[in-house]
N, C-alpha and C positions, 0 to 999 in steps of 0.2 A: 434593203432587206427583202428577202423572198416572200414572206407572208404579208407584207404591207400592200401588195397588189398595185393596180393602176392608180394614178392620181385621181382624186374626186373631180368631177366636172366643175367648171367655174361659171358664175353668173356674169353676163355681159355688164360692162361698166354702166351703160345706160339703164339697164334693168335693176341695178342696185338701188336706184332712187325711186323706182316705180313700186306700186302696190298692186297686188292681184286680189280680186274679190271673187269668191264663189258664192253665188246666191242660190239657195235651194227654194224653189217655188212651192213644191209639194213633194210627195214621196217619189214621184216618177220623173221629175224634171229639175234641171239646174243649169245655170249659165256661169261662164267664166269671163271676167272682165279684167282688163288692165287699166288701172287708174293712175294717170301721170299728169301732174300739174292741174288736177281737177277734171280733166277730160277722161271719159270712160270709153274704152274700145272693147267691143265684144270679140273675144277670141274663139270661143266655142260654146256650144249648147248641147245638152243631152236630154232627150225626152223619149223614154221607151216604156212600153207596157210593163216590163219586168223590173223597172227601176233605172236609176241613173247609171250611166257608164262612167264610173269614176276614173278608170284607166284612160279613157279618151280625154277627159278634162285634164288629168294630170299630165298626159303627153302633150297637150296643147300648151299648158302653162310652161312646162320645161322646154319645149321647142322654142317658145318665145323668149324665155329668160336666159337660156344657156348659150355659151360660145359655140358649142358643138351639139349635134343631134344627141338626144338622150338614149341611153341603153334601155332595152326592154325591161330589164330587172329594176333599174332605177325608177322607171315609170310605174311599174306595179308596186314597188315599195312605197313610193310617194303617194300613190292613190289612197293608201290606207289612212293617211293623215289629212286628207283634203275635205272630207264630208262634214258639212255643218248639219245641225238639227233641222228638221222640216220648218220652213218658213224663216230660217235664220240666214246669216251671212258670215262667212269666214274670210278674214283679210290676212294676206301674207305679204309682208314687206320683202323687197328684193334682198336686203341684208339678212333677214330671218331665213330666207331660202338658202342663202350661201352658208349660214351657220349650220343648217341642217345637213347640207351637202358635205360639209367638212367632217361630219360624224358618220356619214354613210360609207359603208364598205360593201363591195359586191361579194357574192358567195365565194366560197373556196374554189369551186369549179372555175369561176371566171378568173380568179387569181392564177390558177394553174395553167389556164389556156391563154393568158395575156401575153406570153412570150417574155416575161421579165425573169 
């Protein structure tokens, strides 16, 4: 179907069993971790005077979890769902990420330029 657009990206098989944690230290810094079998690996951190760069953290999470590099629009869309409250943590299971990706659709411009 023309308006269905490109297929949504897929989470790597190994990442489906992992959990990603975003810990917000304060208003201006946060860290992204991959938690797999109890071990934590820091994937990215953001600490800026003007606040956390949520797009950078979302890009790092998606780059680690997906089978292919994430599209810019996907990164900016997912960044809106990533931010926990100050001093809190948000955990995202790999399967939860895939469920969100299954509902994500690129803009109509991306669909029209996809070549489908």
